[in-house]
N, C-alpha and C positions, 0 to 999 in steps of 0.2 A: 730610518734607524729604529730598530726594535731593541728595547731594553731587555737585557738578560736578567731574569728574576734572581735576586739575592736569596741565599738559603734562609735568611731571617724572614724574608717576605713569605716564602713557602711555609715556614713554621707557623706564622701568625695569620695566614690568609683567611682562615675560617673566622677568626675574631674580627678582622677587618670587614669581611663580607656581612657579618651579622650586624656590625655597627652601621654600615652603609644602608642596610635594610631598616634599622631602627630609626635613623634620622628622616626617613621618608614616611614610615608608618606612624611615628610619634606616640606609640603605645609604651607600656612599661617594659623596660629591659635594662639589665645591669650586668656588666662583665665581671664585677668584683664584689663578692659578698660583703654586706655591711655589718654582719654580726661577728663580733670578736670571739665567738664561742670556740672552745677547743674541739668541738665536733666538726667545725668548719675548717679550722686552721691547724689543728693538731694540738696535742697535750702540752708541748714545750714551747710553742710559738710565742706566747705572751711573755714567758720568763726570758726566753732568748732575746726577744726584742727589747725588753727593759734592760737587760744586761748590756746589750749593744749601745743603747742610749747612755747608760751610766758610764760606760767606758770613755765617752767623749768629755765628760765633765772634768773641769780643772786641767785640761790637757790641750796640746796643739792638735787641731783638727787635721786628720790625715788627708790632705788634698795637695797633689803635686801639680801645680799650675804656675805660670809665670807670675813673679812677684818681686817685691823690692827687699825681701828678707825680713820685713817687720811683721808683727802679729797684732791683731786688734781683738779686744773682748769688750762688748758693749751690752750684752743681754742682762736683763733683770727679770727673773721669773715672777709673775703675779702670784704664784703659790709660795713665794719666799724661799724657794730652793736655790742654793748657790749653783750657778751654772759655770761661769768662768771658762768658757770654751774660747780658745784663741785661734783666730782664723788668719790665713795668709792675706797680706795686703798688697795691693798694686794700684798704681795710678791709672787714670783713664786711658792715656796714650798707650801704655804697655798692654792693657787689656784689649783695646780696639785693634791694635796692630796684630796681636796673636790671633784674634778672631778673624780678622780680614785675611790673614795668610791661610787659614783653614777653609775658606769658602770655596775656592775653585774645584777641588776634588769632590766636595760634597755636592756642589751644584751639578757637576757632570755625572754623578752617580745615578741620577734620575729618580722620579717619584716612587717607583716600586721599591728600590733599594732604601731610600730614605724612610718610607713608611714602615718597612720591615725592621729597620734599626730602631726607630722610635717605638714601635710596638714591643720590641725586646726590652727597651728601657722601662716601659710601663710594667712589663712582666717582672723585671728585676726589682723595681720599687714595690710591686705587690708582694713579692717574696719577703720583703723586709718591711711590711706594713706596720708591724707592732713597733719597730724602731722609729719609723716615721711618725706614728701616732703619739708616742711619748714625747718626741721632739716638738710636735704641734701643741700638745697639752701644756707643757711646762714653759713654753714661750708665749702662747696666746692667752692662757687662762681658761681654755675650754676644759670641761670635765672630760674624763678619759673616753667614755663611749662616744661623745660628740666628736672628739678629736680623731678617734678611729674612723668614724663614719664620714664626717665632713672633710677632715684633713687627710684621710686615707682613701677609703673606697670611693666616696663621691668625687673627690678631687681626681682620682684616676679615671673615673667615668667621664668627667668633663674633659680631661685630656684626650681620651679616646674619641669623644665626640668631635673635638677639634681636629683630630687626625682624619676622621671620616669625612668631615666637610672639606678639609684641605685636599684630600686625595680625590674626592669627587670633582672639585674645581680644577685641579691640575690635569685630570684625565678627561675633562669634558670634551676636549678636542683630540684628534689622533696625533700621534707623534710624527707621522709622515703621511703624505698624500701624493697621488699621481694625478696631475692636472693635464687635461687635453682639451683643445679648442679647435674647431674646424677653421680652416684657412682657405676657403674657396677651392680652386682646383688643385692647389698644392698640398703637400703633406700637412697634416694638422700640427698645431703648435703643442709641444709636449714639455712639461716641466715636472721635475721632481722637487717636492717641497718638504722641508723639515721644520718642525715647530718645537722650539726649546723653551722649557720652563726656566725662567731666569729670576733668581731671588733679588729682592731690592738691595740687600746689604746687611750690615750688622744690626741686630735687634737688641734692644735693652728692655728688660722686664723689671719694673720697680715694685717690689713686694710690699705688702701691708702687714701690720702687727696682728690683726684679728684672725685672718684666714690666709696664712702665708702660702699654703699650697693650693687651696681651692681657687683662690683668686689669681694665682700666678700660672697655674698649669695650662689653662686654655691658650693664653698668648704665647707662652714658652713653646708648647708643642706645635701650635699653628705656624709659628715662625720657623722652628727648626725643620719641620717636615717639608716646608716649601723652599728650603735651601739656605735659610739665613742662619748664620752663627748667632748665638744668644749669650749676652752678658746679663747675669742676674744680679741686681742690686737689692739685697734684702732690706727690710726694715731693721734698724740697729737693734731692736729688742726681740726680733724673731729671725735670727740668722740660721739657726741650726736646721730647721726643716728644709730650707732650700740648699744648705750646704750638703746635707745628706742626699738630696736630689741630684745635685751636681756631681757628687762623688760617684754614685752608681751610674749616672748617665755617661760620665767620662770613661768608666770601666767598659761599658758596653761599646762605646764608640771606638775605643782602642782595640778591643777584641775583634770588632768588625773590620778593622783595617783603616780607620779614619783618624784624623787628627783630633785628639780629645779636646783641643782648644775650641772646638765648635760650641762648647758650653763652658762658661767661666763664672766663677763667683766673684762679685765685687763687694767685699766686706769693707765698710768705711770706718775710719776713725771718727771720734766724736767731733761734730761741727764741721766735717770736711765738705759737705754738700756735694758728694760724689754723684748723686742722681742727676743734679742739674748739669754738672760738667759733662757727664755721659750723654744726657739728652740733647745737648747742643753741639755735640761733636759732629763735624761734617760727614764722617763716615758712618754715623748711626742713622739708619733709614727707617727704623720702626721703633716705636716706644709704646709699651703697655704699662698702664698705671691704674692702681686702685687706691683710693684714699680721699683726702680732703678736697672739697670743691675748689678752694683757693689755689692749691697746687695743681690740680687738674686743669683749671682754667689757664694757669700760667704755662703749663706744658703745651696746651693747644695753641696759645698765642705766640709762643716763642720757639718751639721746636719745629720751625717751618720746613726744615729739610727732611723731616720724617713724617711717616704716617703714624698718627698718634691715636691710640685707643684708650679711652678713659672710662672708669666707673667711679663716680664721685658720691655725692650725698643728695638727699631729697627729703620730702615731707610725705612719708608713707601714711596713708589715710584710710580710716574705716568709716563708712556711712551706715549708721544703725537706724533702720526705719521700722521694722517689726520682725518678729520671729515666731516660729512654731515650736521652737526648742530653746527656751530661755536658758535652762541649765547648761545645755550643750554649747550654746553661744558663749556663755561666760567661761566655761571650762576651756574652750578653744582659744579664746582671746587671752585668758589668764596664762595658758601655756605659752602662747606666742610672746607675751611680754616678759615671761620669766626665763625662757630659754637663753642661756649664755648672757644673762643679765641685760638683755636687749641690745647687746653689742654686735648686732648684725645690721648690715646696710639695708636689709629687707624688713626689719621689725617695725610694726605699726607705731606711730607717734601720736597722730591726731585722731581721736575717736569722736565723731560728730553725732550728737544725739539731740533730737528735738526737746526743747525745754519743757514741753507739756507732756512728755513721756511717749511710750510706744505700746502697741498691742502685742501680747505674747500668749503662749499657751497657758500661762498662769494668770491671765487677766491683764488689766492695764498696769504697766509699770511706770513709775515716775522717773524723771531724769536721775534723781539721787539713787533710786533703787537699781537702775541699770548700771550706773557707775559703781555702786556698792556691790552689785553682783559680780562684776569683773574683778573688783578689788578683793572680794572674798575668795575668788578662785585663785588669785595670786597668793593670798595669805595661806590657803590650804596647801598649795604646792611648796611653799617655803617655810611652813610652820615647824617642821622637823628638820633641824640643821643637817643631820646625817643624810637625809634623802634630798633635801633642798639643794645642797651644794652640788649634787650630781646633775642638777639642771642649771643652776646659776653659774657654775664655774667661779672664776675669780675676775676681779676688775683689772682691765688690761693696762691702764696707765692713769697718771694723775689727772689728766684732762677730764676723764669721766667723773672722778671724785669732785673736781672743781665745779662741774656742771650740777652735780647733786647738791652741793652747797648753795649754788646760785638759785636753783629752782625752788629751794625751800623758802625763798623770799617772794615768790609770785603765787597768785591764786590761793585756793584753799585746798589743803591736802585731803584727798579721798583715802589715800593709803600712803603712809610715810615709809621711807626707806629705812631699813634696819641694818646694823652691823652684825654679821654672823661669824662665829668662830668655826673655822673648818676643823672637823674632827681628825683629819689625817695630816693637815698642814697648818700648824698653829700660826705661822707667819703669813698665811694667805690673806689677801685683801678681798673680802666678800661683802657685797651690799645687795639687799633685796630691792625689787622695783618700787618706784613711787608712782602714784597717779595723782595728778593735780587737776582740780576743777577750774575751768575758765569759761568766760562768756565769749560768744562769737566776735564781740568787739575787741577782744584782746589779741588783735592780729599781730602786734609787734612781738608778742611772746611765742605764739604757735607757728608763725611764718618763718621761723629759723629752725635749723636742725639742732636737736639736743641729743647727741649720740650717747647711748648708754641706757640704763634702766629707768627711763623717764618717759612718761606718756601723759597726754592731756585728755580729759573728758570735757568736751566743748559743747556748751548749750547753744543750740541754733533755733531759729524761729520755726523751722519746718524741715522736712526732708528736701524740699525744693531748695531751701536756703543752704542745706548741707551740700547739695550738688553744686551750688554756686561757689561755695568755699573750696570744694574739691577742684573745680575747674580753675579758679583763680590762683590758688596756692600752688597746685601741681603744675599748672600752665606756666607759672613764673619760675618756680624753684625746682620743679621736677620731682619725681618719685620713682622708686623701683617697684613698689607694690601698692595695690589698693584692694579694699574688700568692701562688700556690702551685705547687709542682712535685711531681707524683706520677704514677706509672703505675697507681695503684689508684683505680678509679672511686669506691669507698666513701670514700676520703680526699678526693677532689675534691668529692663531694657534701657531706661533713661540713664542709669548709672553706667551701663556698658557703653552707651553712645558717648557719654562724657569721658570715660576712660580712653576710648578710641581717639577722641578729639585731642586729649592731652598726652597720648602715647604712653599710658601706664598699664601694666598687666593687672587684670582684675580677677578676684576670687569671690564667689557668691555663696553665702549660707554655709560656711565651713563650721561644722559642729562635731566632727569625728576626729579621725587620725591624720587628716591633711591640714596643714597650717600655712597661713599666708606667707610666712617668712621662710618657707622651705621650697626649693624647686628641684625637679627631677631631671637629670641629664637625659638626653635623647627625646624628651617630650616637652618639658617646660623651657621657654626662653628666659634667660636671666638678664634683666635690662632690655630695653627696646631700641635704644639709640634715637628715640623719637621725642625725648624731652631732656631737660637740663641735667638730670641725674646721671646720665651716661650717654656718650656719643656712639656707642656700639652695643651689640647684643651678644651674649654668650648662649648659644653659638649659632651663627647663620652664615650664609654664603658671603655676605658683605664683610664679615669679621675676618675671613681668610683670603678672599680673592685679591685684595690689594697688597698682599705680602709678596706677590711675585708678578711677573709680566711674561707674556708670550713673545718671543723673538723668533722670527722665521728666517730660514735660508732657502733659496731656490736655485736650481741649476737646470740647464737643458737636459732633457732625458734622451 
């Protein structure tokens, strides 16, 4: 059986082929420009996107999908902007039933058709990227440029990466094969064999507040392209970006002749616990989740009927041994800690520095001078409120504020957090980063995650001691990123060996425009699946291959 290519496959074949090349070469490539410049997107794109976003506010979101007639509105913008968008509500049974009914025709369409339709969905989202970026900005607290890049262009790149890996895995084997075996003096045995790509079943994506699109798109598109209908359960405070996604995806599916219920929005009422109900539903066979370790562990332990992909939390760590660019190191780490007020699952928390100081291009620097240099870099970035808020964004929820209050009671502050008035949004909740000095013995404090603009400068006995702490803390609690600064190749090699041992991605001597908490689609893996911070990686073969199975049929030829 040979699949007839869908027109949408032909339309986007060049993009798919380039993405397939990119995942094997691992060099730089991006399909979606990350600059919101009018020179790239046109003179009216920004205004049109903002107007489209504002049209949603205080209104019923235009989504025609199965529901119970009720509407829910749960979002509160970190910028203090009134959102009051009302989304259609449905219970788990209604959503799963609608998704299940849409599966057979989508399964039978074949990999080429599915990838063509999914590529068209990405193209439609890209055409509405400013609308999407505004939705991400005002629900997550990201500054606009970051929302455009991480929530728009980079999220689309990660989705395309997932499509490429999925298509490669689905087409690893031929669709048909002629089998022949000699049978002595008689006629040979001949069989005609067909190999079907069969989806696991309904998939559920549980979104997060901080990166509602970037963290959701890989699982969403990996499941959809492999034949699984997807129910998207957004975080109650960040529904709009995924509602916009569902809206345009349903449009494309319907235009292509498929049941739009292949993708559904599961907006929940306050306290409903819809994510757990969906995750445990017998017909749900895939769950993708980004968020807290506690809930991720619960899903892994309890959603036994499903393949569960989690990205949780960890202790991202920096080992400082020596540097030939002290100013560059401080600037780089300062930017890392400041970006989005540290509200990234990849932001460094524990900075390990020998208590007797380090060698630098500026001479020997004491522990306090190293910690102070990093703090000064943060202070410079946040000193001017008008410029600083374009890096820090706003605080995403009250839990971050509570941790800022709590951390003020431990250690000695190297840099205290400040409240900043946003020049454009007077009700925005903005806090600058804090850096707290600890001793290596203060393990109770730094061996837990403090999500938000909170980092620790930790005095260790030596670099060897720092590596022991990296090995023990990340080995037990996990991490998504690690970094090292050293002019000694032996130290770099020892740190890399430790990182491999505990399964964490490592960056060495970052002093320029590459930062430890940022990763590039098609080149960098996000999460490794090799430690407690995540049980999977974005994106590799293992992330996509278990979302379908090969079922064969054979007949005598």
